[in-house]
C-alpha positions as CSV (number, residue, x, y, z in Angstrom):
1,X,-9.1,-15.1,-17.9
2,X,-7.1,-12.1,-19.4
3,X,-3.4,-12.5,-19.9
4,X,-2.7,-10.8,-16.6
5,X,-4.4,-13.3,-14.8
6,X,-1.9,-15.9,-14.6
7,X,-1.4,-14.1,-11.3
8,X,-4.5,-13.3,-8.9
9,X,-5.0,-11.6,-5.6
10,X,-8.0,-11.9,-3.5
11,X,-8.2,-9.5,-0.4
12,X,-10.8,-10.5,2.0
13,X,-12.2,-7.7,4.4
14,X,-11.2,-4.6,2.3
15,X,-12.8,-1.3,3.1
16,X,-14.8,0.0,0.1
17,X,-12.7,3.3,-0.3
18,X,-9.5,1.4,-0.9
19,X,-10.7,-0.8,-3.5
20,X,-10.1,1.4,-6.6
21,X,-6.6,2.3,-5.2
22,X,-5.6,-1.2,-4.8
23,X,-6.8,-2.1,-8.3
24,X,-5.2,1.0,-9.9
25,X,-1.8,0.2,-8.1
26,X,-1.7,-3.5,-9.4
27,X,-3.6,-3.1,-12.7
28,X,-2.0,-5.0,-15.4
29,X,0.2,-7.2,-13.1
30,X,-2.7,-9.3,-11.6
31,X,-6.4,-9.9,-11.5
32,X,-7.6,-8.3,-8.2
33,X,-10.8,-9.4,-6.5
34,X,-11.9,-7.7,-3.2
35,X,-14.4,-9.1,-0.6
36,X,-15.4,-5.8,0.9
37,X,-15.8,-5.0,4.6
38,X,-18.5,-2.8,6.2
39,X,-19.3,-1.7,9.6
40,X,-22.8,-2.9,10.8
41,X,-23.1,-3.7,14.3
42,X,-19.2,-4.6,14.3
43,X,-16.9,-5.2,11.1
44,X,-18.0,-7.8,8.9
45,X,-17.9,-8.9,5.2
46,X,-20.3,-7.2,2.9
47,X,-21.1,-10.3,0.9
48,X,-22.9,-13.2,2.4
49,X,-20.8,-16.3,3.2
50,X,-21.7,-18.3,0.2
51,X,-21.4,-15.4,-2.3
52,X,-17.7,-14.6,-0.8
53,X,-16.8,-18.2,-1.1
54,X,-18.2,-18.2,-4.7
55,X,-15.9,-15.1,-5.5
56,X,-12.8,-17.1,-4.6
57,X,-13.9,-20.2,-6.3
58,X,-14.4,-18.0,-9.5
59,X,-11.0,-16.9,-9.3
60,X,-9.4,-20.3,-8.5
61,X,-11.4,-22.2,-11.1
62,X,-9.6,-20.2,-14.0
63,X,-6.1,-20.3,-12.6
64,X,-3.4,-22.4,-14.3
65,X,-1.1,-22.7,-11.1
66,X,-2.0,-22.1,-7.5
67,X,1.4,-21.0,-6.8
68,X,0.4,-17.7,-8.7
69,X,-2.4,-17.1,-6.4
70,X,-2.3,-14.5,-3.3
71,X,-5.2,-14.4,-0.7
72,X,-4.7,-11.7,1.9
73,X,-7.2,-12.4,4.8
74,X,-7.3,-9.2,6.6
75,X,-8.0,-9.4,10.4
76,X,-10.3,-6.4,10.8
77,X,-13.7,-8.0,9.9
78,X,-15.3,-11.4,11.0
79,X,-14.5,-13.9,8.5
80,X,-17.1,-16.7,8.4
81,X,-16.2,-20.4,8.6
82,X,-17.0,-20.9,5.0
83,X,-14.8,-18.6,3.6
84,X,-11.9,-19.6,5.9
85,X,-12.4,-23.2,4.5
86,X,-12.2,-21.9,1.2
87,X,-8.8,-20.0,1.8
88,X,-7.5,-23.1,3.6
89,X,-8.3,-25.3,0.7
90,X,-6.6,-22.8,-1.8
91,X,-3.4,-22.8,0.5
92,X,-3.5,-26.7,0.7
93,X,-3.4,-26.6,-3.3
94,X,-0.3,-24.3,-3.3
95,X,-1.8,-20.7,-2.9
96,X,-0.1,-18.2,-0.8
97,X,-2.4,-17.1,2.0
98,X,-1.5,-14.1,4.2
99,X,-3.2,-13.8,7.7
100,X,-1.6,-10.6,9.1
101,X,-1.9,-10.0,12.9
102,X,-3.2,-6.5,13.9
103,X,-0.6,-4.0,15.1
104,X,2.5,-6.4,14.0
105,X,4.6,-6.4,11.2
106,X,3.6,-3.1,9.8
107,X,0.0,-3.8,9.8
108,X,-2.4,-1.2,11.6
109,X,-4.1,-2.1,15.0
110,X,-7.7,-3.2,15.1
111,X,-9.7,0.2,14.6
112,X,-12.6,1.5,16.5
113,X,-13.7,3.3,13.3
114,X,-12.6,3.3,9.7
115,X,-11.0,6.6,9.9
116,X,-8.4,8.1,7.4
117,X,-5.3,7.3,9.4
118,X,-6.3,3.7,9.7
119,X,-7.1,3.4,5.9
120,X,-3.9,5.1,4.9
121,X,-1.9,2.8,7.1
122,X,-3.8,-0.3,5.8
123,X,-3.3,0.8,2.2
124,X,0.6,0.9,2.7
125,X,0.6,-2.3,4.3
126,X,-1.4,-4.2,1.7
127,X,0.8,-2.4,-1.2
128,X,3.9,-3.3,0.6
129,X,2.7,-7.0,1.1
130,X,1.4,-7.6,-2.4
131,X,4.5,-5.9,-4.0
132,X,6.7,-8.0,-1.9
133,X,4.9,-11.1,-3.3
134,X,4.9,-10.1,-6.8
135,X,7.9,-10.4,-9.2
136,X,10.0,-7.4,-8.7
137,X,9.5,-4.6,-11.2
138,X,12.3,-2.2,-12.6
139,X,12.1,1.4,-11.1
140,X,10.5,3.5,-13.8
141,X,12.2,6.7,-14.9
142,X,9.3,8.7,-13.8
143,X,9.8,7.7,-10.3
144,X,13.3,9.0,-10.2
145,X,11.9,12.3,-11.7
146,X,9.5,12.4,-8.8
147,X,12.2,11.9,-6.3
148,X,14.0,14.8,-7.8
149,X,10.6,16.8,-7.5
150,X,10.2,15.9,-3.8
151,X,13.6,16.8,-3.0
152,X,13.4,20.0,-4.6
153,X,10.3,20.9,-2.9
154,X,11.9,20.4,0.3
155,X,14.9,22.3,-0.5
156,X,13.4,25.4,-2.0
157,X,11.3,25.6,1.1
158,X,14.3,25.0,3.3
159,X,12.9,21.9,4.9
160,X,16.4,21.0,6.3
161,X,15.9,19.5,9.6
162,X,13.4,18.0,12.3
163,X,12.5,21.5,13.4
164,X,11.8,22.6,9.9
165,X,9.8,20.3,8.1
166,X,7.0,19.3,5.6
167,X,3.9,17.4,6.2
168,X,3.3,14.3,4.4
169,X,0.1,15.9,2.6
170,X,2.4,18.4,1.2
171,X,5.4,16.2,0.3
172,X,3.7,14.7,-2.8
173,X,1.0,17.5,-3.4
174,X,0.8,17.6,-7.3
175,X,3.7,15.5,-7.5
176,X,3.7,11.8,-8.9
177,X,-0.1,11.8,-9.5
178,X,0.3,9.4,-12.4
179,X,2.1,6.9,-10.3
180,X,-0.8,6.0,-8.2
181,X,-0.6,5.6,-4.4
182,X,1.8,2.6,-4.4
183,X,4.2,4.3,-6.7
184,X,4.3,7.6,-4.5
185,X,4.8,5.3,-1.6
186,X,7.6,3.6,-3.3
187,X,9.3,7.2,-4.1
188,X,9.0,8.1,-0.2
189,X,10.3,4.7,0.9
190,X,13.3,5.1,-1.7
191,X,14.0,8.4,-0.5
192,X,14.1,7.1,3.1
193,X,16.0,3.9,2.4
194,X,18.8,6.0,0.7
195,X,19.1,8.4,3.4
196,X,18.1,11.3,1.6
197,X,15.1,12.4,3.8
198,X,14.1,11.6,7.1
199,X,10.7,11.6,9.1
200,X,9.1,11.5,12.4
201,X,5.8,11.5,13.7
202,X,3.7,14.9,13.7
203,X,3.8,15.8,17.4
204,X,2.4,19.2,17.0
205,X,-1.0,20.0,18.8
206,X,-3.8,18.3,16.8
207,X,-1.0,16.9,14.3
208,X,-1.4,13.6,12.6
209,X,0.7,11.5,10.1
210,X,4.5,12.1,9.6
211,X,6.5,15.0,8.8
212,X,9.7,15.0,6.4
213,X,12.8,16.9,5.7
214,X,16.1,16.7,3.6
215,X,18.5,14.5,5.8
216,X,21.6,14.7,3.8
217,X,21.7,17.6,1.4
218,X,25.3,16.8,0.1
219,X,24.4,13.5,-1.0
220,X,21.1,14.5,-2.5
221,X,23.1,17.1,-4.5
222,X,25.6,14.3,-5.7
223,X,22.6,12.3,-7.0
224,X,20.8,15.3,-8.3
225,X,23.2,18.1,-9.4
226,X,20.3,20.2,-10.4
227,X,19.4,20.9,-6.6
228,X,22.4,23.1,-6.2
229,X,20.7,26.0,-8.0
230,X,17.9,26.0,-5.2
231,X,20.3,26.3,-2.4
């Protein structure tokens, strides 16, 4: 196994479209293996049970310590007993197994279709759960730069309140593209946690997702004095 494979993450029941995003987000920090989900008369795993079980065995056979193994058993596809038995065995040997409940703890409810809203919400939940389990990383300077760019974009377009806001699709448009989806999510979470921006559900006719605005202009300018020139 490669040097990064001292830590391994297996995600069971992941939609195909999210696989490259997850792999990019945690590249260099862990080996990522995904057992994919498809919709075929209901949600089910893409691999036959024996092959899915074998994929997990291939990961665990090369590990130095099971306490560096995370298995995320997503609840949106039917997981066959053979795979459940393997994840329970890994758990018994010291691996961490997450079995989230639909609609609880930040995880999306069980979907009727794999639409963009569901997949966006699922991606955020997986990235948050995996990042919380992995050793904490220091915040890169580039994320601070993207925080400034997000605030600058809101300020220059006078997005200063709940009635004058920016949709999430515009919030990071052309900003932070090198960070990957998890890095961009961390930027937004950081700005929200520090009270610099606020958000609400998009309640406009046909609207989806969130809308954002600058919540504390004074504090934003204290942290990023360059913003004053745009006011």
